[in-house]
N, C-alpha and C positions, 0 to 999 in steps of 0.2 A: 052774657050781655051784651051786643053789638050798640056802639056810641059813636055817632060823628066826632071824630079828631077833629084837632086844630089845623091840619095839615089838609083836609077833607077828607081819609080815607076813615076807614071804622078804627076804635077801639075799642078792647076789651076791657071791660070794667069787671075784676076780680074781686070776689065777696069771701072774705076768710070763711073756710068754714073745717069740720074735725080731718076730714080730709088733704086737704091743706097743710094742716098744724104735723099731722102724723108723717106726710111726705118733707115737710120741712126736718124735722126730729129724725127721720131714718137719713136725707141727707146727715145729715150732724154726724150720724153714729162715724161716717166714714173718718170725721174729724177728731172724734173722743179715740178711734181707734189707734193713729198715729200716735196720739199724744200720749196715749196708757205707754202704747211700743217704747215712742221716746226715754219716757220713763222710768220704763223699767230696765231698758235696756242697760242704761248706769249700773243699777242696783245686783242685776241677774249678773256680770263681769266682779264685782266681786264675791260672788258669791262660792264657799269651796268644790263643791262640786263642780260647778263649772267650770272652776280653774282648774281642776282634776284633769276632765274631761279635752278640753280643750289647750291649757298652755303647756299640761307636762309631758315631756319630749317631743313639741315643739318649737316650743318658747323657754324651754329652760326643763329642770329636773325639778325632782319632787323641792327638792328648797327652795328655789327662788320661784319656784309658782304657787305653790302653797300659802306662804306667811304672805298674807296682806302687804304689809311694809318692803318686802325686797320685790314683791310681782308688780307693785306700783313703780317702780324704781326701772324695772325691765322694758328698756326702752322699744323694743321689737314688738312685745305683748301689747303697750298701749299704742303704739303707732301705727302698727297694723291690724293687731286683729281688731281690738276693742275702739280704732277712730276708723276702721274701714264697715264693720257690724252697724257701728250706729250711722254712718251716714250714709250706707246703701238704699237704706232704706228710705232716703229724702230724696235721694236720686231716683230711686225708683216711681218715687210717688210725682216728682215732676215728668220723667218718662211718662206714666197713665194719664198724667192730667193732658199733655201736651200731642199723644201720641194714637191712643187709642176713645179716652173719652169723649173726643168732641167727634169724632167720627157715628161713635154709638149712638148718644145723643141726639144728635143730629136724622141721623135713620131710622131709632127706633124709640128715642125720649129718654127724661132722667130716670124712671124707673127699670127697664134693664142693664140702661148704666149703673146705677147703684146696688143690682143684683149680681149681675156680673163683675162689678170691683168688690162684692162682700166674698164671691168666689172664690176671685181670684186670689183676694187678701189672706184664705182659710187655708187652697192653696202652698203657699207661699210658708204661712204661719206651721205649715204641718213640716215641708221643706227643713224650713230650720231649726224644724226642734226631734219631731219623731222618725223623719225619714232622712234625716244626714249623714246617720252612724259613723260621725267622728271624721267625715269629709269635712276639709274645711271652705269647699270649691263648691259641693253642696247646698250649706251652711249659708254662703255669701248669695247666694244664686238664689236661697231662701228667701232671704233678709233683701233683695231688689226687690223679688215678686211679690214680699210682703206690699214694701212701700207702694210696687206697681198698681196693686188693687186699691189700695189706697185711694192713691190719684183718681181712677177711672171712679171712685164712688165718689169723693168730694166735687168732681167738675162741675 
């Protein structure tokens, strides 16, 4: 509904609808993906299978990586792998929200922006989990890509 605005131009009066609430809920899925990932990564870094996959023979031996107390003392494991694994998703989210999301949203609207962000996030999750094949750089690129998708989705 177009109405006369205070500056003489027309203003649109939005009326709440189920479609509007659904759009808001879908946009919030990106924020939920970010929060869940950040919360889960801290826990996953303590899992025995995760430490066996990523710590042993990279940041220490079986003795220093398997036991939680000694793994927590391993500064290289904590300061390189765990820190960058947690930080790259945040940096990716900032990059996605500042680079691709404004262009996509301005040209095509929010719905394609959310869909593209979800798809990018999905690809990043695949890279960081099933498609990394134990290669640390692929894991880190996957973490950044996951964040990039979250940033695009949340714009």
